Steps between C-alpha positions, in 0.01 A plus 500: 500500500466458140258233569288722720495769238412247244215366711379853576513580131310185412235579764475855372461379140230252605300755695531742208376235259200429718435872539537556125261217431243642735539853373537457128294190419138404536377289774343165432158656568554758229591237248198292600269804465636583155457135388146490639412831332636375169296180530183694579557742211564206264184328619296816445632545146452132417151504652406811301603337171329173595181694586507681165555171316208345692273791410594465132439125508162553667402756236607263222304215659194724539527607135533138386201406715297784348588382149407144591169614649427707189572199280272282712221758485536528122485122471184488711349787300571322171357174634183674614462676164549173317246323720250783451546481123453123508180540704375756246569256215323221688201728561491598132503134396222426746288784357559369147410146605179622667405684183570193287291289737206742478535520120513121470184474713325741261631317193374171643165659576482624137566149367274306732235756577555436868660758716481653842306814570811679625730404206466847347575665834810284554619575148455873551688490833782298346519747210526785753790319667683465167439866418639604840795263489589581138690547286285673240555232232376223730203712612408576137519128407281413799250769396486360145431151637217631717358689201506180294317317779237772531443505122472118504771469234581170333708247700801549272492877562472439874793261487715752307408781744587274793835406341585866447429568867709200611794619288477853639470365855803276451701786351409732789586231756835417341593870473407554863704193600808632317487827692503319836 
């Protein structure tokens, strides 16, 4: 009989343990739902921080790209300004050379007595180019040379006036080249 009581007690304890487990504990589904919810919440938080970090990186990349584009534009702007200044210097030198050519033609005509009918016109046009192109010192030297030619000054005076113009033209060209 003791054995029967013992078996009945053991069966009663077992059924109580199963009942207690079902009543007081969570089912496997509950545990799985809590684990899944925790994983989803963790993913959301991690995703939010990753999104914010991505936005910050994109803003930094955009800012760096803007700075790089600004630097490239400034480089292009400086190159264009330099090229424009070099073209202006080349034009100035061309104007000076045309004036010297017209003055030399007139000087030769003075020496030989042979000249072209349009030598005076070419000289006047070339003088106008020098006056427009400047600077004032080169224009004044060119004007003095033309005055000497028109007064039919002595060859030495013509040569000195031409040398003064050449020096002023060289000075103006070298100053313009330095500013490029």
